[in-house]
VEXBA-342471 format. One record per atom (N, C-alpha, C): x, y, z; residue number from 1; residue in one letter. Coordinates in nm, 2 decimals. Layout:
     c1     c2     c3 seq type
      X      Y      Z NUM    a
...
***
This chain:
     c1     c2     c3 seq type
   8.73   9.67   9.40   1    m
   8.87   9.72   9.43   1    m
   8.97   9.62   9.38   1    m
   9.08   9.67   9.32   2    v
   9.19   9.58   9.27   2    v
   9.25   9.51   9.39   2    v
   9.29   9.38   9.37   3    w
   9.33   9.29   9.48   3    w
   9.45   9.35   9.55   3    w
   9.55   9.41   9.48   4    f
   9.67   9.46   9.55   4    f
   9.64   9.60   9.62   4    f
   9.52   9.65   9.61   5    m
   9.48   9.77   9.69   5    m
   9.40   9.73   9.81   5    m
   9.37   9.60   9.83   6    e
   9.29   9.56   9.95   6    e
   9.38   9.55  10.07   6    e
   9.33   9.60  10.18   7    g
   9.41   9.60  10.31   7    g
   9.54   9.65  10.29   7    g
   9.64   9.57  10.33   8    m
   9.78   9.61  10.32   8    m
   9.86   9.53  10.21   8    m
   9.79   9.48  10.11   9    c
   9.85   9.40  10.01   9    c
   9.96   9.47   9.93   9    c
   9.95   9.61   9.94  10    f
  10.05   9.68   9.86  10    f
  10.19   9.66   9.92  10    f
  10.20   9.62  10.05  11    l
  10.34   9.60  10.11  11    l
  10.41   9.48  10.04  11    l
  10.36   9.36  10.05  12    p
  10.43   9.25   9.98  12    p
  10.44   9.27   9.83  12    p
  10.34   9.33   9.77  13    t
  10.34   9.35   9.63  13    t
  10.46   9.45   9.59  13    t
  10.47   9.56   9.66  14    f
  10.58   9.65   9.64  14    f
  10.71   9.59   9.67  14    f
  10.72   9.51   9.78  15    l
  10.85   9.44   9.81  15    l
  10.89   9.35   9.70  15    l
  10.81   9.27   9.65  16    v
  10.85   9.17   9.54  16    v
  10.89   9.24   9.41  16    v
  10.81   9.34   9.37  17    i
  10.84   9.42   9.25  17    i
  10.97   9.50   9.26  17    i
  10.98   9.57   9.38  18    w
  11.10   9.65   9.39  18    w
  11.23   9.57   9.41  18    w
  11.22   9.46   9.49  19    s
  11.34   9.38   9.51  19    s
  11.38   9.31   9.38  19    s
  11.29   9.26   9.31  20    s
  11.32   9.20   9.18  20    s
  11.38   9.30   9.08  20    s
  11.32   9.42   9.08  21    s
  11.38   9.52   8.99  21    s
  11.52   9.56   9.03  21    s
  11.55   9.56   9.16  22    t
  11.68   9.59   9.21  22    t
  11.79   9.50   9.15  22    t
  11.76   9.37   9.16  23    f
  11.86   9.28   9.11  23    f
  11.87   9.28   8.96  23    f
  11.76   9.29   8.89  24    i
  11.75   9.29   8.75  24    i
  11.82   9.41   8.69  24    i
  11.78   9.53   8.74  25    i
  11.83   9.66   8.69  25    i
  11.98   9.67   8.70  25    i
  12.03   9.64   8.82  26    s
  12.17   9.64   8.85  26    s
  12.25   9.54   8.76  26    s
  12.19   9.43   8.73  27    y
  12.25   9.33   8.65  27    y
  12.26   9.38   8.50  27    y
  12.15   9.44   8.45  28    i
  12.15   9.49   8.32  28    i
  12.25   9.61   8.30  28    i
  12.26   9.70   8.40  29    i
  12.36   9.81   8.39  29    i
  12.50   9.75   8.39  29    i
  12.53   9.66   8.48  30    a
  12.66   9.60   8.49  30    a
  12.70   9.53   8.36  30    a
  12.60   9.46   8.30  31    l
  12.62   9.39   8.18  31    l
  12.65   9.48   8.06  31    l
  12.57   9.59   8.05  32    l
  12.59   9.68   7.94  32    l
  12.73   9.75   7.95  32    l
  12.77   9.77   8.07  33    r
  12.90   9.83   8.09  33    r
  13.02   9.73   8.09  33    r
  12.98   9.60   8.08  34    r
  13.08   9.49   8.07  34    r
  13.16   9.48   8.20  34    r
  13.09   9.51   8.31  35    d
  13.15   9.50   8.44  35    d
  13.14   9.36   8.49  35    d
  13.04   9.28   8.44  36    v
  13.02   9.14   8.48  36    v
  13.01   9.06   8.35  36    v
  13.01   8.93   8.36  37    d
  12.99   8.84   8.25  37    d
  12.84   8.81   8.23  37    d
  12.81   8.77   8.11  38    v
  12.67   8.74   8.08  38    v
  12.62   8.62   8.17  38    v
  12.70   8.52   8.18  39    v
  12.66   8.40   8.25  39    v
  12.66   8.43   8.40  39    v
  12.54   8.45   8.45  40    l
  12.50   8.47   8.59  40    l
  12.62   8.50   8.69  40    l
  12.65   8.62   8.71  41    p
  12.74   8.66   8.81  41    p
  12.67   8.66   8.95  41    p
  12.75   8.67   9.05  42    y
  12.68   8.68   9.18  42    y
  12.60   8.81   9.18  42    y
  12.50   8.81   9.26  43    i
  12.41   8.93   9.27  43    i
  12.49   9.05   9.32  43    i
  12.58   9.02   9.41  44    s
  12.67   9.13   9.46  44    s
  12.76   9.18   9.36  44    s
  12.80   9.10   9.26  45    d
  12.89   9.14   9.15  45    d
  12.83   9.25   9.07  45    d
  12.70   9.25   9.06  46    t
  12.63   9.35   8.97  46    t
  12.62   9.48   9.04  46    t
  12.66   9.49   9.17  47    g
  12.66   9.61   9.24  47    g
  12.79   9.65   9.30  47    g
  12.90   9.60   9.24  48    a
  13.03   9.61   9.29  48    a
  13.10   9.74   9.24  48    a
  13.07   9.79   9.13  49    t
  13.14   9.91   9.07  49    t
  13.04  10.01   9.03  49    t
  13.08  10.14   9.04  50    p
  12.99  10.25   9.00  50    p
  12.96  10.24   8.84  50    p
  12.85  10.29   8.79  51    p
  12.74  10.35   8.87  51    p
  12.64  10.25   8.92  51    p
  12.65  10.12   8.88  52    e
  12.55  10.02   8.92  52    e
  12.55  10.00   9.07  52    e
  12.67  10.02   9.13  53    s
  12.68  10.01   9.28  53    s
  12.59  10.11   9.35  53    s
  12.58  10.23   9.30  54    c
  12.49  10.33   9.36  54    c
  12.35  10.29   9.35  54    c
  12.31  10.24   9.23  55    v
  12.17  10.20   9.21  55    v
  12.14  10.08   9.30  55    v
  12.23   9.99   9.30  56    f
  12.21   9.87   9.38  56    f
  12.20   9.90   9.53  56    f
  12.29   9.99   9.58  57    g
  12.29  10.03   9.72  57    g
  12.16  10.10   9.76  57    g
  12.12  10.19   9.67  58    f
  12.00  10.27   9.70  58    f
  11.87  10.18   9.70  58    f
  11.86  10.10   9.60  59    m
  11.74  10.02   9.59  59    m
  11.74   9.91   9.69  59    m
  11.85   9.85   9.72  60    s
  11.86   9.74   9.82  60    s
  11.82   9.79   9.96  60    s
  11.86   9.92   9.99  61    t
  11.83   9.98  10.12  61    t
  11.68   9.99  10.13  61    t
  11.61  10.04  10.03  62    i
  11.47  10.05  10.03  62    i
  11.40   9.91  10.04  62    i
  11.46   9.81   9.97  63    t
  11.42   9.67   9.98  63    t
  11.42   9.62  10.13  63    t
  11.53   9.65  10.20  64    a
  11.54   9.61  10.34  64    a
  11.44   9.67  10.42  64    a
  11.41   9.80  10.41  65    f
  11.30   9.87  10.49  65    f
  11.16   9.81  10.45  65    f
  11.14   9.79  10.32  66    a
  11.01   9.73  10.28  66    a
  10.99   9.59  10.34  66    a
  11.10   9.51  10.34  67    a
  11.09   9.38  10.40  67    a
  11.06   9.39  10.55  67    a
  11.13   9.48  10.62  68    f
  11.10   9.50  10.76  68    f
  10.96   9.54  10.78  68    f
  10.90   9.63  10.70  69    a
  10.76   9.67  10.72  69    a
  10.67   9.55  10.70  69    a
  10.70   9.47  10.60  70    t
  10.62   9.35  10.56  70    t
  10.62   9.25  10.68  70    t
  10.74   9.23  10.73  71    m
  10.76   9.13  10.84  71    m
  10.69   9.18  10.96  71    m
  10.69   9.31  10.99  72    y
  10.63   9.36  11.11  72    y
  10.47   9.35  11.09  72    y
  10.42   9.37  10.98  73    a
  10.28   9.36  10.95  73    a
  10.23   9.22  10.97  73    a
  10.32   9.12  10.92  74    e
  10.28   8.98  10.94  74    e
  10.29   8.94  11.09  74    e
  10.39   9.00  11.16  75    y
  10.41   8.97  11.30  75    y
  10.28   9.01  11.38  75    y
  10.23   9.13  11.35  76    k
  10.11   9.19  11.41  76    k
   9.99   9.10  11.38  76    k
   9.98   9.05  11.25  77    f
   9.87   8.97  11.21  77    f
   9.87   8.84  11.29  77    f
   9.99   8.77  11.30  78    v
  10.00   8.65  11.38  78    v
   9.97   8.67  11.53  78    v
  10.01   8.79  11.58  79    e
   9.99   8.82  11.72  79    e
   9.84   8.83  11.74  79    e
   9.76   8.89  11.65  80    r
   9.62   8.90  11.66  80    r
   9.55   8.77  11.65  80    r
   9.61   8.68  11.57  81    v
   9.55   8.54  11.56  81    v
   9.57   8.47  11.69  81    v
   9.69   8.49  11.76  82    h
   9.71   8.43  11.89  82    h
   9.61   8.48  11.99  82    h
   9.59   8.61  11.99  83    e
   9.50   8.68  12.09  83    e
   9.36   8.62  12.08  83    e
   9.32   8.59  11.96  84    r
   9.18   8.55  11.94  84    r
   9.16   8.40  11.95  84    r
   9.27   8.32  11.91  85    t
   9.25   8.18  11.90  85    t
   9.35   8.10  11.98  85    t
   9.47   8.16  12.01  86    g
   9.58   8.09  12.08  86    g
   9.64   7.98  12.00  86    g
   9.63   8.00  11.86  87    a
   9.68   7.89  11.77  87    a
   9.83   7.90  11.75  87    a
   9.89   8.01  11.77  88    v
  10.03   8.03  11.74  88    v
  10.10   8.08  11.87  88    v
  10.22   8.01  11.89  89    s
  10.29   8.05  12.01  89    s
  10.35   8.19  12.00  89    s
  10.33   8.28  12.09  90    p
  10.39   8.42  12.08  90    p
  10.54   8.41  12.07  90    p
  10.60   8.32  12.14  91    c
  10.75   8.31  12.14  91    c
  10.80   8.27  12.00  91    c
  10.73   8.18  11.93  92    l
  10.76   8.15  11.80  92    l
  10.75   8.27  11.70  92    l
  10.64   8.34  11.72  93    n
  10.61   8.46  11.64  93    n
  10.72   8.57  11.66  93    n
  10.76   8.59  11.79  94    k
  10.86   8.69  11.82  94    k
  11.00   8.64  11.76  94    k
  11.03   8.51  11.78  95    a
  11.16   8.46  11.73  95    a
  11.16   8.48  11.58  95    a
  11.05   8.45  11.51  96    s
  11.05   8.47  11.36  96    s
  11.07   8.61  11.32  96    s
  11.01   8.70  11.39  97    f
  11.02   8.85  11.36  97    f
  11.17   8.89  11.38  97    f
  11.22   8.85  11.50  98    g
  11.36   8.89  11.53  98    g
  11.46   8.84  11.43  98    g
  11.44   8.71  11.38  99    i
  11.53   8.65  11.28  99    i
  11.51   8.73  11.15  99    i
  11.39   8.77  11.12 100    g
  11.36   8.84  11.00 100    g
  11.43   8.98  11.00 100    g
  11.43   9.04  11.12 101    v
  11.50   9.18  11.13 101    v
  11.65   9.16  11.10 101    v
  11.71   9.05  11.15 102    i
  11.85   9.03  11.13 102    i
  11.88   9.02  10.98 102    i
  11.79   8.95  10.91 103    s
  11.82   8.93  10.77 103    s
  11.81   9.07  10.70 103    s
  11.72   9.16  10.75 104    c
  11.71   9.29  10.69 104    c
  11.84   9.37  10.71 104    c
  11.89   9.35  10.83 105    v
  12.02   9.42  10.87 105    v
  12.13   9.37  10.77 105    v
  12.13   9.24  10.75 106    g
  12.22   9.18  10.65 106    g
  12.21   9.24  10.52 106    g
  12.09   9.26  10.47 107    m
  12.07   9.33  10.34 107    m
  12.12   9.47  10.34 107    m
  12.11   9.54  10.45 108    c
  12.16   9.68  10.46 108    c
  12.31   9.68  10.45 108    c
  12.37   9.58  10.51 109    l
  12.52   9.57  10.51 109    l
  12.57   9.54  10.36 109    l
  12.50   9.45  10.30 110    v
  12.53   9.42  10.16 110    v
  12.52   9.54  10.07 110    v
  12.41   9.62  10.09 111    a
  12.39   9.74  10.01 111    a
  12.49   9.85  10.04 111    a
  12.54   9.85  10.16 112    t
  12.63   9.96  10.20 112    t
  12.78   9.93  10.17 112    t
  12.82   9.81  10.19 113    f
  12.96   9.77  10.17 113    f
  12.98   9.68  10.05 113    f
  13.04   9.73   9.95 114    q
  13.06   9.65   9.82 114    q
  13.16   9.54   9.85 114    q
  13.14   9.43   9.78 115    e
  13.23   9.31   9.80 115    e
  13.37   9.34   9.76 115    e
  13.40   9.43   9.67 116    t
  13.53   9.46   9.62 116    t
  13.61   9.56   9.71 116    t
  13.54   9.63   9.80 117    t
  13.60   9.73   9.88 117    t
  13.61   9.69  10.03 117    t
  13.50   9.65  10.09 118    v
  13.50   9.60  10.23 118    v
  13.45   9.46  10.23 118    v
  13.52   9.37  10.18 119    t
  13.48   9.23  10.16 119    t
  13.43   9.16  10.29 119    t
  13.50   9.17  10.40 120    p
  13.46   9.09  10.52 120    p
  13.32   9.14  10.57 120    p
  13.29   9.27  10.57 121    v
  13.16   9.32  10.61 121    v
  13.06   9.28  10.51 121    v
  13.09   9.29  10.38 122    h
  12.99   9.25  10.28 122    h
  12.95   9.10  10.29 122    h
  13.05   9.02  10.31 123    d
  13.03   8.87  10.33 123    d
  12.95   8.84  10.45 123    d
  12.98   8.92  10.56 124    l
  12.90   8.90  10.68 124    l
  12.75   8.93  10.66 124    l
  12.73   9.05  10.59 125    g
  12.59   9.09  10.56 125    g
  12.52   8.98  10.47 125    g
  12.59   8.93  10.37 126    a
  12.53   8.83  10.28 126    a
  12.50   8.70  10.36 126    a
  12.59   8.67  10.45 127    l
  12.56   8.55  10.53 127    l
  12.44   8.57  10.62 127    l
  12.43   8.68  10.69 128    l
  12.31   8.71  10.77 128    l
  12.19   8.71  10.69 128    l
  12.19   8.78  10.57 129    f
  12.07   8.78  10.49 129    f
  12.03   8.65  10.45 129    f
  12.12   8.56  10.40 130    f
  12.07   8.43  10.35 130    f
  12.03   8.34  10.46 130    f
  12.12   8.32  10.56 131    l
  12.09   8.22  10.66 131    l
  11.97   8.26  10.74 131    l
  11.96   8.39  10.79 132    f
  11.84   8.43  10.87 132    f
  11.72   8.45  10.78 132    f
  11.74   8.48  10.65 133    g
  11.63   8.50  10.57 133    g
  11.55   8.36  10.54 133    g
  11.63   8.26  10.51 134    v
  11.57   8.13  10.49 134    v
  11.51   8.07  10.62 134    v
  11.58   8.10  10.73 135    t
  11.52   8.05  10.86 135    t
  11.39   8.12  10.89 135    t
  11.38   8.25  10.86 136    y
  11.26   8.32  10.87 136    y
  11.15   8.26  10.79 136    y
  11.18   8.23  10.66 137    a
  11.08   8.17  10.57 137    a
  11.03   8.03  10.63 137    a
  11.13   7.95  10.68 138    a
  11.09   7.82  10.73 138    a
  11.00   7.83  10.85 138    a
  11.03   7.92  10.94 139    i
  10.95   7.94  11.06 139    i
  10.81   7.99  11.03 139    i
  10.81   8.09  10.93 140    q
  10.68   8.14  10.89 140    q
  10.59   8.03  10.83 140    q
  10.65   7.94  10.76 141    s
  10.58   7.83  10.70 141    s
  10.51   7.74  10.81 141    s
  10.59   7.72  10.91 142    v
  10.53   7.64  11.03 142    v
  10.42   7.72  11.09 142    v
  10.44   7.85  11.11 143    i
  10.34   7.94  11.17 143    i
  10.21   7.94  11.09 143    i
  10.22   7.94  10.95 144    s
  10.11   7.95  10.87 144    s
  10.02   7.82  10.88 144    s
  10.08   7.71  10.90 145    y
  10.01   7.58  10.92 145    y
   9.94   7.58  11.05 145    y
  10.00   7.63  11.15 146    r
   9.94   7.64  11.29 146    r
   9.83   7.74  11.30 146    r
   9.84   7.84  11.21 147    a
   9.73   7.95  11.21 147    a
   9.61   7.91  11.13 147    a
   9.62   7.79  11.07 148    q
   9.50   7.74  10.99 148    q
   9.38   7.73  11.09 148    q
   9.26   7.76  11.04 149    p
   9.22   7.82  10.92 149    p
   9.21   7.98  10.92 149    p
   9.28   8.04  11.02 150    y
   9.26   8.18  11.05 150    y
   9.35   8.27  10.96 150    y
   9.45   8.21  10.90 151    g
   9.54   8.29  10.81 151    g
   9.52   8.26  10.67 151    g
   9.62   8.22  10.60 152    s
   9.61   8.19  10.46 152    s
   9.54   8.05  10.44 152    s
   9.49   8.03  10.31 153    s
   9.43   7.90  10.28 153    s
   9.54   7.79  10.28 153    s
   9.49   7.67  10.29 154    k
   9.58   7.55  10.30 154    k
   9.67   7.55  10.17 154    k
   9.61   7.58  10.06 155    c
   9.68   7.58   9.93 155    c
   9.80   7.68   9.94 155    c
   9.77   7.80   9.99 156    m
   9.87   7.90  10.00 156    m
   9.98   7.86  10.10 156    m
   9.94   7.79  10.20 157    c
  10.04   7.74  10.30 157    c
  10.14   7.65  10.23 157    c
  10.08   7.56  10.14 158    h
  10.17   7.47  10.07 158    h
  10.26   7.54   9.98 158    h
  10.21   7.65   9.91 159    v
  10.30   7.73   9.82 159    v
  10.41   7.79   9.90 159    v
  10.37   7.85  10.02 160    r
  10.47   7.91  10.11 160    r
  10.58   7.81  10.15 160    r
  10.53   7.69  10.18 161    a
  10.63   7.59  10.23 161    a
  10.72   7.55  10.11 161    a
  10.67   7.55   9.99 162    i
  10.76   7.51   9.87 162    i
  10.86   7.62   9.85 162    i
  10.83   7.74   9.86 163    f
  10.92   7.85   9.84 163    f
  11.03   7.84   9.95 163    f
  10.99   7.82  10.07 164    a
  11.08   7.81  10.19 164    a
  11.17   7.69  10.17 164    a
  11.12   7.58  10.13 165    a
  11.20   7.46  10.11 165    a
  11.30   7.48  10.00 165    a
  11.26   7.54   9.89 166    v
  11.36   7.56   9.78 166    v
  11.47   7.65   9.83 166    v
  11.43   7.76   9.90 167    a
  11.53   7.85   9.95 167    a
  11.63   7.78  10.05 167    a
  11.58   7.70  10.14 168    c
  11.66   7.63  10.23 168    c
  11.75   7.53  10.16 168    c
  11.71   7.46  10.06 169    l
  11.79   7.37   9.99 169    l
  11.90   7.44   9.91 169    l
  11.86   7.55   9.85 170    a
  11.96   7.62   9.76 170    a
  12.06   7.70   9.84 170    a
  12.03   7.74   9.96 171    v
  12.13   7.83  10.03 171    v
  12.25   7.75  10.08 171    v
  12.24   7.62  10.10 172    l
  12.35   7.54  10.14 172    l
  12.46   7.53  10.03 172    l
  12.44   7.49   9.91 173    p
  12.54   7.50   9.81 173    p
  12.59   7.64   9.78 173    p
  12.50   7.74   9.80 174    t
  12.54   7.88   9.77 174    t
  12.66   7.91   9.86 174    t
  12.65   7.87   9.99 175    i
  12.76   7.90  10.09 175    i
  12.87   7.81  10.08 175    i
  12.85   7.68  10.08 176    f
  12.96   7.58  10.08 176    f
  13.04   7.57   9.95 176    f
  12.98   7.61   9.84 177    c
  13.05   7.61   9.72 177    c
  13.13   7.74   9.70 177    c
  13.09   7.84   9.77 178    a
  13.16   7.97   9.76 178    a
  13.28   7.98   9.85 178    a
  13.28   7.90   9.97 179    i
  13.39   7.90  10.06 179    i
  13.52   7.86  10.00 179    i
  13.53   7.74   9.93 180    p
  13.66   7.70   9.87 180    p
  13.71   7.80   9.76 180    p
  13.62   7.87   9.69 181    v
  13.66   7.96   9.59 181    v
  13.73   8.08   9.65 181    v
  13.67   8.14   9.75 182    g
  13.73   8.25   9.82 182    g
  13.79   8.37   9.74 182    g
  13.72   8.41   9.64 183    t
  13.76   8.52   9.56 183    t
  13.64   8.61   9.52 183    t
  13.67   8.73   9.49 184    s
  13.56   8.82   9.44 184    s
  13.58   8.87   9.30 184    s
  13.63   8.78   9.22 185    k
  13.66   8.82   9.08 185    k
  13.52   8.85   9.01 185    k
  13.52   8.95   8.92 186    l
  13.40   8.98   8.85 186    l
  13.39   8.91   8.71 186    l
  13.51   8.86   8.67 187    h
  13.51   8.80   8.53 187    h
  13.57   8.66   8.55 187    h
  13.50   8.56   8.49 188    w
  13.54   8.42   8.50 188    w
  13.55   8.36   8.37 188    w
  13.65   8.26   8.35 189    d
  13.66   8.19   8.23 189    d
  13.63   8.04   8.26 189    d
  13.58   7.97   8.17 190    t
  13.55   7.83   8.19 190    t
  13.67   7.75   8.23 190    t
  13.79   7.79   8.19 191    n
  13.91   7.72   8.23 191    n
  13.97   7.75   8.36 191    n
  13.91   7.85   8.43 192    d
  13.95   7.89   8.56 192    d
  13.94   7.78   8.66 192    d
  14.03   7.78   8.76 193    k
  14.01   7.68   8.87 193    k
  13.89   7.71   8.95 193    k
  13.82   7.61   8.99 194    d
  13.70   7.63   9.08 194    d
  13.58   7.70   9.00 194    d
  13.59   7.70   8.87 195    y
  13.48   7.76   8.79 195    y
  13.35   7.69   8.82 195    y
  13.35   7.55   8.82 196    t
  13.23   7.48   8.84 196    t
  13.17   7.51   8.98 196    t
  13.25   7.52   9.08 197    l
  13.20   7.55   9.22 197    l
  13.14   7.69   9.22 197    l
  13.21   7.78   9.15 198    h
  13.16   7.92   9.14 198    h
  13.03   7.92   9.07 198    h
  13.01   7.85   8.96 199    l
  12.89   7.85   8.88 199    l
  12.77   7.79   8.97 199    l
  12.80   7.68   9.04 200    v
  12.70   7.62   9.12 200    v
  12.65   7.72   9.23 200    v
  12.75   7.78   9.29 201    s
  12.72   7.88   9.40 201    s
  12.64   7.99   9.35 201    s
  12.67   8.04   9.23 202    v
  12.60   8.16   9.17 202    v
  12.45   8.12   9.14 202    v
  12.44   8.01   9.07 203    v
  12.30   7.96   9.03 203    v
  12.22   7.94   9.16 203    v
  12.27   7.88   9.26 204    c
  12.20   7.86   9.38 204    c
  12.17   7.99   9.45 204    c
  12.26   8.09   9.44 205    e
  12.23   8.21   9.51 205    e
  12.11   8.28   9.44 205    e
  12.10   8.28   9.31 206    w
  11.99   8.34   9.24 206    w
  11.86   8.27   9.28 206    w
  11.87   8.14   9.29 207    i
  11.75   8.06   9.32 207    i
  11.70   8.09   9.46 207    i
  11.80   8.10   9.56 208    t
  11.77   8.13   9.70 208    t
  11.71   8.27   9.71 208    t
  11.77   8.36   9.64 209    t
  11.72   8.50   9.65 209    t
  11.58   8.52   9.60 209    t
  11.55   8.46   9.48 210    f
  11.42   8.48   9.42 210    f
  11.31   8.39   9.49 210    f
  11.35   8.28   9.55 211    s
  11.26   8.20   9.63 211    s
  11.22   8.28   9.75 211    s
  11.31   8.34   9.81 212    f
  11.29   8.42   9.93 212    f
  11.20   8.54   9.90 212    f
  11.23   8.61   9.78 213    v
  11.15   8.72   9.74 213    v
  11.01   8.69   9.71 213    v
  10.99   8.58   9.63 214    f
  10.85   8.55   9.60 214    f
  10.78   8.48   9.71 214    f
  10.85   8.44   9.81 215    f
  10.78   8.39   9.93 215    f
  10.69   8.49   9.99 215    f
  10.72   8.62   9.98 216    f
  10.64   8.73  10.04 216    f
  10.51   8.75   9.96 216    f
  10.50   8.70   9.84 217    l
  10.37   8.70   9.77 217    l
  10.26   8.62   9.84 217    l
  10.30   8.52   9.91 218    t
  10.21   8.44   9.98 218    t
  10.14   8.51  10.10 218    t
  10.19   8.63  10.13 219    y
  10.13   8.70  10.24 219    y
  10.00   8.78  10.20 219    y
   9.97   8.78  10.07 220    i
   9.87   8.86  10.02 220    i
   9.73   8.83  10.08 220    i
   9.70   8.70  10.09 221    q
   9.57   8.67  10.15 221    q
   9.55   8.72  10.29 221    q
   9.66   8.71  10.37 222    e
   9.65   8.76  10.51 222    e
   9.64   8.91  10.51 222    e
   9.72   8.98  10.42 223    f
   9.73   9.12  10.43 223    f
   9.60   9.19  10.38 223    f
   9.51   9.11  10.31 224    q
   9.39   9.17  10.26 224    q
   9.30   9.21  10.38 224    q
   9.32   9.15  10.50 225    v
   9.23   9.18  10.61 225    v
   9.30   9.25  10.72 225    v
   9.43   9.28  10.71 226    i
   9.50   9.34  10.82 226    i
   9.44   9.48  10.85 226    i
   9.43   9.56  10.75 227    t
   9.38   9.70  10.77 227    t
   9.24   9.70  10.83 227    t
   9.15   9.61  10.78 228    w
   9.02   9.60  10.83 228    w
   9.02   9.56  10.97 228    w
   9.11   9.47  11.01 229    t
   9.11   9.42  11.15 229    t
   9.16   9.53  11.24 229    t
   9.27   9.60  11.20 230    i
   9.32   9.71  11.28 230    i
   9.22   9.82  11.29 230    i
   9.15   9.85  11.18 231    l
   9.05   9.96  11.18 231    l
   8.93   9.92  11.28 231    l
   8.89   9.80  11.27 232    t
   8.78   9.75  11.36 232    t
   8.82   9.77  11.51 232    t
   8.94   9.72  11.54 233    m
   8.99   9.73  11.68 233    m
   9.01   9.87  11.72 233    m
   9.05   9.96  11.63 234    s
   9.07  10.10  11.66 234    s
   8.93  10.16  11.69 234    s
   8.83  10.13  11.61 235    l
   8.70  10.18  11.63 235    l
   8.64  10.14  11.76 235    l
   8.66  10.01  11.79 236    l
   8.61   9.96  11.92 236    l
   8.68  10.03  12.03 236    l
   8.81  10.04  12.02 237    t
   8.88  10.11  12.13 237    t
   8.83  10.26  12.14 237    t
   8.81  10.32  12.03 238    f
   8.77  10.46  12.03 238    f
   8.63  10.47  12.09 238    f
   8.54  10.38  12.05 239    c
   8.40  10.38  12.11 239    c
   8.40  10.35  12.26 239    c
   8.49  10.26  12.30 240    t
   8.49  10.23  12.44 240    t
   8.54  10.35  12.52 240    t
   8.65  10.42  12.47 241    l
   8.70  10.53  12.54 241    l
   8.59  10.64  12.54 241    l
   8.52  10.65  12.43 242    k
   8.41  10.76  12.42 242    k
   8.30  10.73  12.53 242    k
   8.26  10.61  12.54 243    v
   8.16  10.57  12.64 243    v
   8.21  10.60  12.78 243    v
   8.34  10.57  12.81 244    v
   8.40  10.59  12.94 244    v
   8.40  10.74  12.97 244    v
   8.44  10.82  12.87 245    i
   8.45  10.97  12.89 245    i
   8.31  11.02  12.92 245    i
   8.21  10.98  12.84 246    v
   8.07  11.02  12.86 246    v
   8.02  10.99  13.00 246    v
   8.05  10.86  13.04 247    l
   8.00  10.82  13.17 247    l
   8.07  10.90  13.29 247    l
   8.20  10.92  13.27 248    q
   8.27  11.00  13.37 248    q
   8.22  11.14  13.38 248    q
   8.19  11.20  13.26 249    s
   8.14  11.33  13.25 249    s
   8.00  11.34  13.32 249    s
   7.92  11.23  13.29 250    f
   7.78  11.23  13.35 250    f
   7.79  11.22  13.50 250    f
   7.88  11.14  13.55 251    r
   7.90  11.12  13.70 251    r
   7.95  11.25  13.76 251    r
   8.04  11.32  13.69 252    g
   8.09  11.45  13.74 252    g
   7.98  11.55  13.75 252    g
   7.89  11.55  13.65 253    q
   7.78  11.65  13.65 253    q
   7.68  11.62  13.77 253    q
   7.66  11.49  13.80 254    k
   7.57  11.45  13.91 254    k
   7.64  11.49  14.04 254    k
   7.77  11.47  14.05 255    a
   7.84  11.51  14.17 255    a
   7.83  11.66  14.20 255    a
   7.83  11.74  14.09 256    l
   7.82  11.88  14.11 256    l
   7.68  11.93  14.12 256    l
   7.58  11.84  14.11 257    g
   7.44  11.88  14.13 257    g
   7.37  11.91  14.01 257    g
   7.43  11.89  13.89 258    f
   7.36  11.91  13.76 258    f
   7.27  11.79  13.73 258    f
   7.15  11.82  13.67 259    h
   7.06  11.72  13.64 259    h
   7.02  11.73  13.49 259    h
***
């Protein structure tokens, strides 16, 4: 069996491919229509005007739901690890999932409200997506080390931590360099005021986004066993219920005098 068909590996695989395609396709469309500059615009700039805004909104919404599904599957996996080993705090797992859900809501806001039309709501969504997204990645990195050796391999935990660290480091200049600029211009010139701050913010935004996106690839090892684990537990539950029903039926027959 191909690796991405094992267990629930298709979830993080689809999420990474689809989300990457979302940003790249909208960028190419915007570039061909000359709605943005060649030199790295903000990701939101590539979805600010039609028709790329329609493509960006549609694909980003699916990305948000795919991210939610992936986060939920990871939450259930960690929950199972706790039930069997007690290695991970349930509170930490729930907090991580809750923070991840907020980042997905932020993505939905970004997808729905373009930066050039409803700027405050769009900026709020972007802030939720970035801040809560990198926080989720950081907490999941801690969880992965605590779940050792029941989750991912130690090497994969290191890779996960690197992606989370890069995202955390890049998100700060993304936000703090964008605040002084305070504009949603789609076209910039090197002579413009605050061009350097704008460029730093843009570069860091792309780094943060793709670090967060590729972070989900590190779930593949864990997701290879999720379906099997759930299937095993379901079969055990089914067999237990079946035995209980048979025993109750047998006792009922004895009570009625059947032998």
